[in-house]
C-alpha positions in Angstrom: 109.1 95.2 2.2 111.8 95.7 4.8 115.4 96.4 3.8 117.9 94.2 5.6 120.5 96.0 7.7 123.8 96.7 6.1 126.4 93.9 6.5 129.3 94.5 8.7 132.8 93.6 7.4 133.9 90.2 8.7 137.4 89.8 10.1 139.8 88.2 7.8 142.1 89.1 4.9 141.7 92.6 3.4 142.6 96.1 4.2 142.7 97.0 7.9 141.1 100.3 7.2 137.8 98.6 6.3 137.8 96.9 9.7 138.8 99.9 11.8 136.7 100.3 15.0 134.7 103.5 15.3 134.8 103.5 19.1 137.2 101.9 21.6 136.4 98.5 23.2 135.7 98.5 26.9 138.6 97.3 29.0 136.7 94.1 30.1 136.0 93.2 26.4 139.6 93.9 25.4 141.0 91.9 28.3 138.7 88.9 27.6 139.6 88.9 23.9 143.3 89.2 24.6 143.1 86.3 27.1 141.3 84.2 24.6 143.9 85.2 21.9 141.0 86.5 19.8 142.0 90.1 19.4 142.2 90.9 15.6 145.8 91.3 14.5 145.1 94.7 13.0 143.6 96.1 16.2 146.0 98.2 18.3 147.1 97.4 21.8 146.2 100.5 23.7 149.1 101.5 26.1 146.6 102.5 28.8 145.0 99.1 28.8 148.4 97.4 28.9 149.3 99.5 31.9 146.1 98.6 33.7 146.6 94.9 32.9 150.1 95.0 34.4 148.8 96.7 37.5 146.0 94.2 38.0 148.4 91.3 37.5 150.6 92.8 40.2 147.6 92.8 42.5 147.8 96.6 43.2 145.0 99.1 43.4 145.3 102.4 41.7 145.7 104.2 45.0 148.8 102.0 46.0 150.4 102.4 42.6 149.8 106.2 42.7 151.6 106.3 46.1 154.6 104.4 44.7 154.7 106.7 41.6 154.3 109.8 43.6 151.2 110.7 41.6 147.5 111.0 42.4 145.0 108.1 42.0 143.3 110.2 39.3 146.6 110.4 37.3 146.9 106.6 37.4 143.2 106.3 36.2 143.9 108.7 33.4 147.0 106.7 32.3 144.9 103.5 32.1 142.4 104.9 29.6 142.2 103.7 26.0 143.4 107.0 24.5 146.3 107.6 26.9 149.6 108.3 25.3 152.3 107.6 28.0 156.0 108.3 27.4 158.5 105.5 27.4 160.0 107.0 30.6 156.6 106.9 32.3 156.0 103.3 31.2 159.5 102.4 32.7 158.6 104.1 36.0 155.3 102.3 36.1 157.0 98.9 35.5 159.6 99.7 38.2 156.8 100.6 40.7 155.2 97.2 40.0 158.6 95.4 40.3 158.6 94.2 36.7 160.6 95.0 33.6 159.4 96.5 30.4 160.7 95.5 27.0 160.0 97.6 23.9 161.0 95.9 20.7 160.8 96.6 17.0 160.4 93.4 15.0 160.9 93.3 11.2 158.3 91.3 9.2 159.4 88.0 8.0 159.9 87.7 4.2 
């Protein structure tokens, strides 16, 4: 008699820790779920993926953005990774190089 595979937790109410991903999503999967507005609310928005998304929406290649930033193409690629941790100053320079503005807000939860 075969034992059924363990059930995976289903998205929904409950502690976010039970639903935490063990490995990052690919950029393509993240971008698709974001476009479909199907990213789970508990899942983080990786800064690197947000930077890449902004660059793609501006229609620039990594090489051109690197030139505008005065950095190497490899530095841009590294900043666009899931685990990147850019400073606020770097994000502002990135946005300025794309000709867009960046807004960082803290929003208190509604009671």
